[in-house]
N, CA and C of each residue as an Amber inpcrd file, in Angstrom:
protein
   483
  27.4340000  26.6850000 -62.0390000  26.4370000  27.0140000 -61.0450000
  26.9320000  28.2180000 -60.2480000  26.0790000  29.2220000 -60.0350000
  26.4930000  30.4060000 -59.2770000  26.7290000  30.0510000 -57.8040000
  27.5900000  30.8470000 -57.1790000  27.8850000  30.6330000 -55.7670000
  26.6440000  30.8940000 -54.9340000  26.5070000  30.1230000 -53.8700000
  25.3720000  30.3130000 -52.9630000  25.5350000  31.6460000 -52.2420000
  24.4160000  32.3160000 -51.9670000  24.5160000  33.5940000 -51.2510000
  24.9880000  33.3550000 -49.8140000  25.6150000  34.3610000 -49.2120000
  26.0270000  34.2300000 -47.8070000  24.8070000  33.9870000 -46.9270000
  24.9880000  33.2000000 -45.8630000  23.9040000  32.8990000 -44.9240000
  24.2220000  33.5530000 -43.5830000  23.3270000  34.4240000 -43.1310000
  23.5310000  35.1460000 -41.8700000  22.9320000  34.3730000 -40.6970000
  23.6720000  34.3830000 -39.6090000  23.2480000  33.7670000 -38.3500000
  23.6650000  34.7110000 -37.2390000  22.7640000  35.5920000 -36.8380000
  23.1130000  36.5690000 -35.8050000  24.2100000  37.4870000 -36.3040000
  25.3080000  37.5720000 -35.5600000  26.4260000  38.4420000 -35.9310000
  27.3450000  37.7950000 -36.9490000  27.1370000  36.5080000 -37.2340000
  28.0240000  35.7660000 -38.1290000  27.3780000  35.5170000 -39.4790000
  28.2240000  35.2890000 -40.4650000  27.7820000  34.9290000 -41.8040000
  28.6290000  33.7710000 -42.2850000  27.9980000  32.7810000 -42.8720000
  28.7150000  31.6960000 -43.5240000  28.8250000  32.0690000 -44.9930000
  30.0620000  32.1760000 -45.4640000  30.3190000  32.4750000 -46.8650000
  30.6010000  31.1540000 -47.5580000  29.7200000  30.7840000 -48.5020000
  29.8670000  29.5170000 -49.2100000  30.9540000  29.6310000 -50.2580000
  31.4900000  28.5150000 -50.6250000  32.5210000  28.4440000 -51.6480000
  33.1160000  27.0550000 -51.6140000  34.2170000  26.8420000 -52.3210000
  34.8450000  25.5160000 -52.2760000  35.1370000  25.0980000 -50.8320000
  35.5300000  26.0740000 -50.0240000  35.7160000  25.8660000 -48.5880000
  34.9140000  26.9520000 -47.8810000  33.7890000  26.5900000 -47.2620000
  32.9920000  27.6220000 -46.5920000  33.7640000  28.2260000 -45.4250000
  33.5230000  29.5110000 -45.1750000  34.2120000  30.1970000 -44.0820000
  33.1990000  30.9550000 -43.2390000  33.6040000  31.2390000 -42.0010000
  32.7890000  31.9930000 -41.0700000  33.3040000  33.4170000 -41.0180000
  32.3950000  34.3860000 -41.0980000  32.7840000  35.7990000 -41.0610000
  31.9660000  36.5120000 -40.0030000  32.5590000  37.5500000 -39.4380000
  31.8440000  38.4490000 -38.5430000  31.9220000  39.8290000 -39.1790000
  30.7670000  40.4970000 -39.2840000  30.7060000  41.7710000 -39.9840000
  29.9710000  41.6290000 -41.2980000  29.7980000  42.7220000 -41.9800000
  29.0740000  42.7600000 -43.2590000  29.9830000  42.2960000 -44.3730000
  29.6340000  41.1630000 -45.0220000  30.5090000  40.5870000 -46.0420000
  30.6160000  41.4480000 -47.2970000  29.7050000  42.3960000 -47.4840000
  29.8200000  43.3220000 -48.6070000  30.6280000  44.5560000 -48.2250000
  30.9850000  44.6570000 -46.9630000  31.7900000  45.7720000 -46.4470000
  33.0120000  45.2260000 -45.7220000  33.3080000  45.8320000 -44.5820000
  34.4590000  45.3720000 -43.7850000  34.0180000  44.2280000 -42.8760000
  34.7560000  43.1200000 -42.9580000  34.4500000  41.9570000 -42.1420000
  35.7290000  41.1730000 -41.8740000  35.6760000  40.2970000 -40.8780000
  36.8140000  39.4390000 -40.5550000  36.3920000  38.0000000 -40.7990000
  37.2200000  37.2910000 -41.5610000  36.9960000  35.8750000 -41.8430000
  37.8300000  35.0560000 -40.8660000  37.1650000  34.0710000 -40.2500000
  37.8150000  33.1780000 -39.2990000  37.9990000  31.8170000 -39.9570000
  39.2260000  31.3680000 -40.1020000  39.5200000  30.0380000 -40.6220000
  40.3310000  29.2960000 -39.5600000  40.5450000  28.0010000 -39.7160000
  41.3670000  27.2900000 -38.7430000  42.7950000  27.8410000 -38.6590000
  43.2620000  28.4960000 -39.7010000  44.6470000  28.9820000 -39.7300000
  44.8090000  30.4490000 -39.3410000  43.7810000  31.2800000 -39.5840000
  44.0050000  32.7170000 -39.4070000  42.7160000  33.5070000 -39.2400000
  42.9130000  34.7850000 -38.9080000  41.8650000  35.8050000 -38.9350000
  42.2970000  36.7800000 -40.0230000  41.3850000  37.1250000 -40.9130000
  41.7210000  38.0240000 -42.0120000  40.6760000  39.1210000 -42.1340000
  41.1410000  40.3670000 -42.1260000  40.2670000  41.5090000 -42.3680000
  40.0860000  41.6590000 -43.8740000  38.8170000  41.7600000 -44.3010000
  38.4860000  42.0260000 -45.6990000  37.7990000  43.3740000 -45.7830000
  38.0970000  44.1140000 -46.8260000  37.4280000  45.3720000 -47.1070000
  37.3860000  45.5350000 -48.6140000  36.2310000  45.9140000 -49.1330000
  36.0990000  46.0520000 -50.5830000  36.2960000  44.7290000 -51.3060000
  35.9700000  43.6240000 -50.6420000  36.0920000  42.3110000 -51.2520000
  37.5020000  41.7610000 -51.2930000  38.4660000  42.4820000 -50.6990000
  39.8620000  42.0470000 -50.7670000  40.4500000  41.9080000 -49.3650000
  41.3490000  40.9370000 -49.1750000  42.0120000  40.8220000 -47.8760000
  42.9190000  42.0210000 -47.6340000  42.8590000  42.5810000 -46.4230000
  43.6530000  43.7710000 -46.0930000  44.7240000  43.4950000 -45.0410000
  44.4520000  42.5570000 -44.1450000  45.4080000  42.2400000 -43.0810000
  45.0740000  40.8470000 -42.5700000  46.0960000  40.0920000 -42.2130000
  45.9240000  38.7310000 -41.7140000  46.8320000  38.5150000 -40.5240000
  46.3400000  37.7590000 -39.5670000  47.1830000  37.3050000 -38.4640000
  46.8960000  35.8120000 -38.2770000  47.9630000  35.0240000 -38.2000000
  47.8230000  33.5780000 -38.0040000  47.4050000  33.2950000 -36.5690000
  46.5370000  32.3070000 -36.3910000  46.0990000  31.9380000 -35.0510000
  47.2820000  31.5560000 -34.1720000  48.3130000  30.9560000 -34.7680000
  49.4910000  30.5640000 -33.9750000  50.1480000  31.7580000 -33.2980000
  49.9580000  32.9440000 -33.8610000  50.5340000  34.1650000 -33.2970000
  49.6120000  34.8370000 -32.2780000  48.3430000  34.4160000 -32.2120000
  47.3430000  35.1110000 -31.4020000  47.3900000  34.6670000 -29.9420000
  47.5550000  35.6420000 -29.0610000  47.4880000  35.3970000 -27.6200000
  46.0820000  35.6700000 -27.1000000  45.3840000  36.6100000 -27.7330000
  44.0400000  36.9800000 -27.3000000  43.2840000  37.5750000 -28.4780000
  42.0140000  37.2050000 -28.6020000  41.1690000  37.7630000 -29.6550000
  39.8010000  38.0680000 -29.0640000  39.1720000  39.1280000 -29.5500000
  37.8490000  39.4980000 -29.0570000  37.0880000  40.2640000 -30.1320000
  35.7770000  40.3150000 -29.9450000  34.9190000  41.1020000 -30.8330000
  34.0670000  42.0200000 -29.9730000  33.9620000  43.2550000 -30.3880000
  33.0730000  44.2310000 -29.7520000  32.0590000  44.6250000 -30.8150000
  30.8120000  44.2590000 -30.5690000  29.7610000  44.5030000 -31.5500000
  28.6920000  45.4060000 -30.9660000  28.0860000  46.2460000 -31.8080000
  27.0060000  47.1110000 -31.3200000  25.7770000  46.2740000 -30.9610000
  25.1030000  46.6750000 -29.9010000  23.9500000  45.9340000 -29.3990000
  22.7090000  46.8110000 -29.5200000  21.6420000  46.2280000 -30.0560000
  20.3550000  46.9200000 -30.0990000  19.5540000  46.4110000 -28.9050000
  18.9400000  47.3140000 -28.1780000  18.2830000  46.9190000 -26.9380000
  16.7590000  47.0010000 -26.9810000  16.2020000  47.9380000 -27.7250000
  14.7730000  48.2020000 -27.6100000  13.9000000  47.3990000 -28.5640000
  14.3890000  47.1430000 -29.7630000  13.5820000  46.4310000 -30.7600000
  14.4740000  45.4120000 -31.4740000  13.8810000  44.3970000 -32.1060000
  14.6940000  43.4440000 -32.8640000  15.4660000  44.1550000 -33.9880000
  16.6450000  43.6250000 -34.3580000  17.4610000  44.2770000 -35.3850000
  16.7320000  44.5600000 -36.6890000  15.8660000  43.6460000 -37.1430000
  15.1730000  43.8780000 -38.4240000  14.1900000  45.0430000 -38.3240000
  13.5430000  45.1680000 -37.1760000  12.6340000  46.3110000 -36.9740000
  13.4550000  47.5960000 -36.9310000  14.5750000  47.5560000 -36.2030000
  15.4460000  48.7330000 -36.1270000  15.9650000  49.1050000 -37.5090000
  16.2890000  48.0890000 -38.3300000  16.7510000  48.3660000 -39.6900000
  15.6670000  49.0670000 -40.5050000  14.4080000  48.6190000 -40.3510000
  13.3060000  49.2610000 -41.0700000  13.1560000  50.7160000 -40.6340000
  13.2720000  50.9450000 -39.3180000  13.2020000  52.3140000 -38.8200000
  14.3710000  53.1450000 -39.3470000  15.5590000  52.5320000 -39.4140000
  16.7220000  53.2390000 -39.9510000  16.4980000  53.6000000 -41.4150000
  15.7960000  52.7200000 -42.1520000  15.4760000  53.0180000 -43.5420000
  14.5720000  54.2330000 -43.6640000  13.6190000  54.3450000 -42.7590000
  12.7410000  55.5200000 -42.7560000  13.5250000  56.7850000 -42.4260000
  14.4390000  56.6920000 -41.4630000  15.2830000  57.8450000 -41.1120000
  16.1290000  58.2500000 -42.3130000  16.7040000  57.2490000 -42.9900000
  17.5330000  57.5410000 -44.1620000  16.7150000  58.2010000 -45.2660000
  15.4760000  57.7350000 -45.4560000  14.6270000  58.3240000 -46.4890000
  14.2920000  59.7770000 -46.1630000  14.1270000  60.0680000 -44.8920000
  13.7520000  61.4110000 -44.4730000  14.9600000  62.3600000 -44.3790000
  16.0610000  61.8750000 -43.7750000  17.2220000  62.7380000 -43.5280000
  18.3890000  62.5340000 -44.4980000  18.3260000  61.5000000 -45.3200000
  19.4240000  61.2130000 -46.2400000  20.1500000  59.9520000 -45.8070000
  20.8220000  59.2750000 -46.7400000  21.4200000  57.9770000 -46.4680000
  22.4790000  57.9770000 -45.3660000  23.2030000  59.0320000 -45.1800000
  24.2430000  59.0600000 -44.1510000  23.6890000  59.0830000 -42.7380000
  22.4220000  59.4150000 -42.5670000  21.8370000  59.5450000 -41.2390000
  21.6300000  58.2080000 -40.5510000  21.5280000  57.1330000 -41.2950000
  21.2690000  55.8220000 -40.6960000  22.2650000  54.7980000 -41.2210000
  23.5240000  55.1680000 -41.2680000  24.5240000  54.2500000 -41.7990000
  24.7230000  53.0720000 -40.8690000  25.2850000  52.0260000 -41.3870000
  25.5110000  50.7960000 -40.6470000  26.3690000  51.0320000 -39.4110000
  26.0260000  50.3310000 -38.3410000  26.8080000  50.3950000 -37.1130000
  28.1380000  49.6790000 -37.3410000  29.1600000  50.1320000 -36.6520000
  30.4480000  49.4660000 -36.7630000  30.7730000  48.7360000 -35.4690000
  31.5840000  47.7370000 -35.6060000  32.0970000  46.9760000 -34.4780000
  33.6000000  46.9060000 -34.6110000  34.1840000  46.0440000 -33.8120000
  35.6350000  45.9260000 -33.8230000  36.0340000  44.5010000 -33.4760000
  37.0360000  44.0050000 -34.1890000  37.6800000  42.7380000 -33.8430000
  39.1020000  43.0820000 -33.4560000  39.5060000  42.5600000 -32.2930000
  40.8600000  42.8230000 -31.7980000  41.6180000  41.5180000 -31.6890000
  42.8910000  41.5750000 -32.0400000  43.7790000  40.4340000 -31.8610000
  45.1050000  40.9550000 -31.3150000  45.5340000  40.3600000 -30.2000000
  46.8430000  40.6930000 -29.6310000  47.7160000  39.4680000 -29.8210000
  48.9030000  39.6720000 -30.3770000  49.8040000  38.5540000 -30.6380000
  50.6970000  38.2900000 -29.4320000  51.3450000  37.1430000 -29.4470000
  52.2300000  36.7540000 -28.3390000  53.3610000  37.7530000 -28.1280000
  53.7710000  38.4400000 -29.1950000  54.8470000  39.4300000 -29.0500000
  54.3240000  40.8180000 -28.6620000  53.0230000  40.9060000 -28.3360000
  52.4510000  42.1590000 -27.8410000  51.8930000  43.0840000 -28.9030000
  52.0050000  42.7470000 -30.1650000  51.4340000  43.5820000 -31.2280000
  49.9060000  43.4590000 -31.2060000  49.2440000  44.5660000 -31.4590000
  47.7790000  44.5700000 -31.4360000  47.2270000  44.9300000 -32.8010000
  46.1810000  44.2110000 -33.2000000  45.4110000  44.5470000 -34.3840000
  44.0370000  44.9700000 -33.8920000  43.5580000  46.0910000 -34.3670000
  42.2060000  46.5540000 -34.0590000  41.5330000  46.8790000 -35.3810000
  40.6430000  45.9910000 -35.7820000  40.0010000  46.1120000 -37.0820000
  38.5580000  46.5750000 -36.9230000  38.2110000  47.6640000 -37.6000000
  36.8260000  48.1210000 -37.6400000  36.0700000  47.2630000 -38.6440000
  34.8850000  46.8150000 -38.2570000  34.0460000  46.0260000 -39.1600000
  32.6790000  46.6910000 -39.2570000  32.0060000  46.4420000 -40.3680000
  30.6600000  46.9680000 -40.5820000  29.6420000  45.9260000 -40.1320000
  28.5860000  46.3800000 -39.4860000  27.5090000  45.4740000 -39.1050000
  26.5490000  45.2840000 -40.2590000  25.9190000  44.1070000 -40.3340000
  24.9160000  43.9390000 -41.3840000  23.5310000  44.3520000 -40.9120000
  23.4270000  44.7960000 -39.6590000  22.2080000  45.4410000 -39.1890000
  22.5560000  46.8920000 -38.8870000  21.7180000  47.8050000 -39.3140000
  22.0020000  49.2310000 -39.1530000  21.9970000  49.6750000 -37.6900000
  21.2650000  48.9600000 -36.8400000  21.1270000  49.4090000 -35.4520000
  21.8800000  48.5500000 -34.4410000  22.5040000  47.4900000 -34.8690000
  23.2150000  46.6130000 -33.9520000  22.6120000  45.2200000 -33.9330000
  23.1190000  44.3920000 -33.0240000  22.7320000  42.9870000 -32.9300000
  21.9990000  42.7110000 -31.6250000  21.2360000  41.6280000 -31.6170000
  20.5620000  41.2010000 -30.3910000  21.6140000  40.8670000 -29.3320000
  21.2540000  41.0150000 -28.0850000  22.1670000  40.7250000 -26.9700000
  22.7180000  39.3080000 -27.0460000  21.8660000  38.3280000 -27.3960000
  22.3170000  36.9380000 -27.5000000  23.4070000  36.7800000 -28.5510000
  23.2720000  37.4990000 -29.6690000  24.2510000  37.3890000 -30.7440000
  25.5810000  38.0250000 -30.3500000  25.5160000  39.1230000 -29.6140000
  26.7360000  39.7680000 -29.1120000  27.4280000  38.8260000 -28.1300000
  26.6400000  38.1770000 -27.2730000  27.1800000  37.2230000 -26.3050000
  27.8050000  36.0310000 -27.0110000  27.1470000  35.5190000 -28.0390000
  27.7010000  34.3780000 -28.7920000  29.0430000  34.7500000 -29.4220000
  29.1300000  35.9360000 -29.9920000  30.3980000  36.3600000 -30.6070000
  31.5010000  36.4580000 -29.5550000  31.1720000  37.0560000 -28.4180000
  32.1700000  37.1840000 -27.3430000  32.6240000  35.8130000 -26.8660000
  31.6850000  34.8910000 -26.6870000  32.0360000  33.5400000 -26.2280000
  32.8760000  32.7910000 -27.2470000  32.5540000  32.9490000 -28.5200000
  33.3470000  32.2620000 -29.5370000  34.7890000  32.7560000 -29.5200000
  34.9960000  34.0570000 -29.5290000  36.3580000  34.5820000 -29.5260000
  37.1010000  34.1880000 -28.2470000  36.4130000  34.2110000 -27.1070000
  37.0530000  33.8030000 -25.8450000  37.4540000  32.3350000 -25.8950000
  36.5860000  31.4960000 -26.4520000  36.8950000  30.0640000 -26.5420000
  38.0460000  29.7890000 -27.5040000  38.0420000  30.4750000 -28.6350000
  39.1260000  30.2770000 -29.6080000  40.4660000  30.7140000 -29.0300000
  40.4470000  31.6990000 -28.1240000  41.6690000  32.1510000 -27.4590000
  42.1040000  31.1490000 -26.3920000  41.1510000  30.7030000 -25.5620000
  41.4730000  29.8340000 -24.4260000  41.7780000  28.3930000 -24.8340000
  41.1770000  27.9320000 -25.9100000  41.3350000  26.5410000 -26.3420000
  41.7910000  26.5020000 -27.7960000  43.0860000  26.7210000 -28.0340000
  43.5760000  26.7830000 -29.4180000  43.2110000  25.5680000 -30.2760000
  43.0920000  24.3930000 -29.6530000  42.7360000  23.1950000 -30.4180000
  41.3430000  23.3070000 -31.0410000  40.4860000  24.1750000 -30.4810000
  39.1280000  24.3400000 -31.0010000  39.0930000  25.0880000 -32.3320000
  40.1670000  25.7320000 -32.6920000  40.1900000  26.5150000 -33.9360000
  39.9880000  25.6460000 -35.1640000  40.3010000  24.3690000 -35.0520000
  40.0930000  23.4580000 -36.1940000  38.6170000  23.3760000 -36.5610000
  37.7280000  23.6180000 -35.5770000  36.2870000  23.5870000 -35.8420000
  35.8570000  24.6590000 -36.8310000  36.6570000  25.7030000 -36.9840000
  36.3100000  26.7680000 -37.9280000  36.2690000  26.2640000 -39.3720000
  36.8010000  25.0660000 -39.6090000  36.7090000  24.4510000 -40.9300000
  35.2940000  24.0400000 -41.2880000  34.4020000  23.9940000 -40.2950000
  32.9930000  23.6560000 -40.5140000  32.1310000  24.7350000 -39.8640000
  31.9270000  25.8700000 -40.5620000  31.1890000  26.9950000 -39.9720000
  29.8070000  26.6400000 -39.4500000  29.0960000  25.7500000 -40.1430000
  27.7530000  25.3900000 -39.6920000  27.8010000  24.6720000 -38.3460000
  28.8050000  23.8390000 -38.1360000  28.9620000  23.1520000 -36.8550000
  29.2960000  24.1460000 -35.7450000  30.1420000  25.1320000 -36.0410000
  30.4680000  26.1670000 -35.0550000  29.1970000  26.8900000 -34.6310000
  28.3640000  27.2690000 -35.5910000  27.1280000  27.9830000 -35.2710000
  26.1630000  27.1180000 -34.4760000  26.1010000  25.8310000 -34.7980000
  25.2250000  24.9170000 -34.0510000  25.7300000  24.7750000 -32.6090000
  27.0310000  24.6560000 -32.4190000  27.6050000  24.5770000 -31.0660000
  27.3190000  25.8470000 -30.2700000  27.4830000  27.0020000 -30.9200000
  27.2040000  28.2700000 -30.2450000  25.7370000  28.3630000 -29.8180000
  24.8430000  27.9400000 -30.6860000  23.4160000  28.0240000 -30.3850000
  23.0770000  27.1220000 -29.1920000  23.7080000  25.9550000 -29.1060000
  23.4330000  25.0430000 -27.9880000  24.0720000  25.5190000 -26.6940000
  25.2360000  26.1670000 -26.8010000  26.0090000  26.5580000 -25.6180000
  25.5650000  27.8800000 -25.0200000  24.8400000  28.6960000 -25.7590000
  24.4430000  30.0160000 -25.2670000  22.9840000  29.9860000 -24.8570000
  22.7200000  30.1070000 -23.5560000  21.3180000  30.0910000 -23.1280000
  20.5580000  31.3110000 -23.6480000  19.3210000  31.0860000 -23.9950000
  18.4610000  32.2010000 -24.4300000  18.0870000  33.0200000 -23.2050000
  17.8240000  34.3230000 -23.4230000  17.4190000  35.1860000 -22.3040000
  15.9770000  34.9770000 -21.9800000
């Protein structure tokens, strides 16, 4: 049976497999996978850098925010711009995941967005809250073993605007 396609939820994607994982960023491009044990930068389908949660003192995500129209509408408009000006004119927005370790080393990973114009404000807020919670409450990292539960908790904990 073929693998299930990735499921997007705002800024996050659940990647199905023997053990489903939660990712932030475009899974076909640069993205960071969050597991109970680590954060791993992937690029070109391959892991490029990993930091164990036990080493992390602080983690955060900075994601592009679209303000005027919903991301899907902005993506359609970006498609029109690309058709008129060429594909490079409306390339995917990038974000960043940062991790600072207890010994002061910093990782700053560029990630690709799966929306060309950015994410809704609520989705940016959910990502920020998740990273802040995973930093402040290390015991919560075990929840990353069930990505769907993490997303359900985020949806309940983040008030709509």
